[in-house]
N, C-alpha and C positions, 0 to 999 in steps of 0.2 A: 631613541638611539636605534639605528637601522642594525639589521643582522650583519651587514658587510662591515659595519663600524665595530659591533662587538668583536666580530672575527678577527678584525685588524689589531684590535687591542690584545686579544688573547694571543695572537701570533707574536706579537710585539713582546709580551711578557715572556712568552716561552723562550723567545730569543735572547733576552736579557738574562733569564735564569740559566740558559744554557751557556752563554758566554762567561757567566760568573762562575759556573761550575768548571768551566775549562779552565779559567784563569787559576782557581783554587788548585786544580790538578797539576797545572805546570809550575805552579809558585813553590819556592823560588829558583830562578833560573840564573841569578847573579848575586853579588855581594849585598848583603843587608847591613845598613850602617845605623847604628843606635847612637844618637847624639846625647851625650852628657853635658848639660850646660854649666858644669863646675870643673875645676882643675883635676887632674889625675891624683889618685891617692885619698879623695874625700869619701864622705858617707854616702854620697850618690854613686859616685865612680866605682867604688869597689865592688859592691853587690852587682851592678850593671855589667862590669868586666867579667866576673866570675859567671854570671848568667850567660853572657855572650860567648864566652869560651866552650861552655858546656852545650849551648844550643847550636853552636857550630859542629860539634862533635855529634850531635843527634841528627842534624838535617843534612850533612854533608855538603854545606855550603858556607862560604865565607861569612861570617858575622864579625864586623868591626866595630870598635868604640870611636867616635869621634868627640873630642872635648872642645866645644864651642862656649867658650866663657865670656863672662861680662854681664852687668847689670842684674847681679844676684839671680842669674838662671834665665833673665829674660831674652838675651840675645839668641842663645841656643833654641829655647822654646819658639820664639818668634820665627826662627829659621825652619822648624819643622812644620809650624803651623802654614807657612807658605809652600811647602814641599809638594810634589805630585802625590796624589793619594794612591799609591801603587804598591805599597807595602815593602819599599825598600829604604826608606827613611823613616825612623822611628824615634820616639823621644823617651828618654828615661826621666819620668816626672818625679816630683817629690813635694815634701812639705812646703818647700819655698814657692811652689805654684799656688798653693792655697793661701799664702800670705802676701805675696808680692801686690795682687791687684788691690789690697787694702792701703797701701803705702806709696805707690808710684803709679803713674798713668802707663798701663801695659797695652801695647796695640794690638791685643788678641784677647780672647777668652780662654782661661785654662780648662774650661768644661765644654763650651759650645764650640770651639774650633779644632777640637780633638775627638777622636774615638777611642775610648779606653778600652784596654785589652785586658788588663789585671794586675795585681800586685806581684813585684818581684820579692820584696820583702816587707814586713811591717816591723817598724822601730829603727833605729835604738830610741829608747826613752832618755828624756832628759833626766840627770841625776843632780841633786843638790849636795855639792863638796864644799868644806870648810878646810882651813888650814888646821893641821893636826895638833899644832901648839895650843890652839884656843881651847878654852874649857867647855865647848860645846859638844857633849856626848850624844845628845838626841836633838830631834827637831825641836821638841818642846824647850830645851835649854836655849836654843837660838832665838825662838819666837819671844820667850820670856824676857831675855835680854832686849831684843829689839823693841818690845813695848815699853820697857823702863827707860830705854835710851833712844828714843826715835831719831832716825836721820844720823845715827853715829855709826852704823855697819855699813861697809861698802861691798857690793857685788860686782863682778865683772859681767859686761855684756859686749855683744858686738855691734853696739849702736841701738837705737830705739826701734829700729825695724828688723828686729832679729829674735830667734828663738830664745836665747837667753834672757834678753828684756822682756819679751812676752811672758815667759814663765814666771820671771821675777814680779811682773806687774799682778799676775794671777795670785801669787803666794800674798804679795802686800794686801790685795783686797780681801782674800779668804781668810787671813790671820788678823786684819786690822792693823798692819805694822807700816813702817816706813823704812825700809832697807833701800840705801841709794845706789843706782847704777852707774857704774864707770865704763865708759866705751873702750873696747880694745878692737884690734883688727880681726879677732876671731875668738871663738870659745876655747879654742886649744890654747892660744896664748894667754887668755884670762886664766885658764886653769893654772898655767904655769906660773902666774903672778900670785895666785892663792897658794901655791906651794912655797913660794919665796916669802911669803908673808907681807906682800905689798898691798893686798885686799884681803878681806876675810873669808869670802865664799864666792861662788859662781854655780849657775845651773850649766852643766856642760852634758855632752853625751857620753855614753858608756864608754865607747872605745877611746875617746880622749882623756876621760877621768881615771880609768881602771889602772893604767901604769903608775899613775902618781899615787892612788891609793895602795897599790901593792907594794911600792917603795917606802910607804909610811909618811908621807909628806902632806897628804890631805886625808880627810875622813868622810866617807859618804854618809849623810843622814837620811836620805829618802830618795825613792825612786818615783818617777811620775808615770807609772804604768799600772794597769789593772793587778798585775800580777809581779812577784818578787822574781829577781833575775837569777837564772841559773848559776851565773859566776858569783853572785852576791846574796847568798840565801839568807844571810843575817841582817841585810838592809831592808827595812820595812818600805812598803809603798806609802804614798800620801794618803790614800784613801783608809788604809789600816789606822792612820794616825788621827782620822777625822777631817781630812780636808780633801775635796773632790778636784783633785788636779790630776790630770791626764794629758802629758804632753809627749807625743811620741813623733819621731820621724817615720817616714816611709819612702819607698822607692817603687814605682809602678812602671808600666810600659803603655804607651799611647801611640796612636797613629793620626795623620792629618784626617780631618773631617772628609767624609764622602770616600773613604776608603772601603773597598767592597767588604760586604758582611762574610762571605766565605774566607776572606784573607784574615779577617778579625778571629773567626772561628778556628782557623788552622793554628794562627799564633797564640791563642789562648790555650789550645790543647798542648802545643809544644812547651808554652811557659810552663804549665802545670807539670808536665813530664820532668822537666829540669828542675823545678823548685821543691817538688815533693821527693827528690832522691836524697838518700842519707848523706851523701858527699855534700850536696848544697846546703842541707839543714845544718850539717856539722860546721861548715865554714862560716856560715851566718851567725850560728850560736856563739862562735867566739867573738863576734862584734856586737853581742848584745841584741841581735835581730831575730826576728821568728818569721816562720813561713805560714801563710794563710792556707788553710785546708782547702784541697780542690774543689770541693762542693761548693764552697763559699766564694772562690776565687774566679768569677765569672765577669765578663765585661760589664753586664748591668749592675751588679753589686758594687764593683770598683768604681763604676760612674757615680752611683749613688752616694758611696762613700765620699769622693771626692767633691762632690756638690756640698754634702753636709759640713765636711771638715773645712771647706772654704768658708762656709756661712759662719761656723764656730770661731774660726781664726779671725774674722772680721770683728766678733765681739770682742775677742781678747785684745785685737789691735787697738780699739778704742780705748783700753785701760792705759795703754802706754802714752797717750797724748799725742801721738806721731801719725795717727791714720789720716788719710785723706777724707775731707768731708764729702759725705754723700749727697 
């Protein structure tokens, strides 16, 4: 390598770093759009929308939510994967991204085609609820009956490629039982069917199950999270009862791959500034969601988590019998 060639490389590198630094210093100069690939009011939309509002207040630039729905989140995620890597089109990714690749042909990689920025929230966890009129006072009561009477208890799901079905498959394997899954259009609808007595139980998320528990229509037996929930201090976790079932949602922030690192660093800093605030923590706590500590909420750690969770969801998907063959 000649001296002139080395000098050229050094100058090129300096120019790239200088341009990247200038880009980060100027950013953002126009509206940032966060694509939520699910309808308004859902478990991905609400935390992303609260975050966007608070981020806008911090940075003094418009931050808007665009709901690009369809394909269980794949339409919106695919749109962001193809977007310009300039920091103005971002994705609110979620548990669905870790699951979809195991059930349908997805035209992008949820990890390789994005640069992860960090968690917006962790959770909510799945909770097992049953009709309050049933004699099941504890999870042990339910499992004992399911063992004595296999395939006679029905739980609602959102179809085989869904979190309720996957959580149920985990419980069936862990406990050696055969609770039957009945598909509905969503876990919220299934929870209402449990309340009406049409089916015995369901794995639903905290925000969907809590109103029904508060009304006395359903009973919560266990939480699929490492710790008990603040709103349900008397409901044990599966691990307390002896079953290693941890099934939580999450919402994060990602950008198209090749987005410059200075922009990712800036967005992660601002993300943590919003999510660590008392107001944001309180709003998310009401939904059964928690905030990841700033020291842990880095792009690298979120990327590692998403990769590991995608692999873990693949193992669970196989239990449903609906996963695509690899």
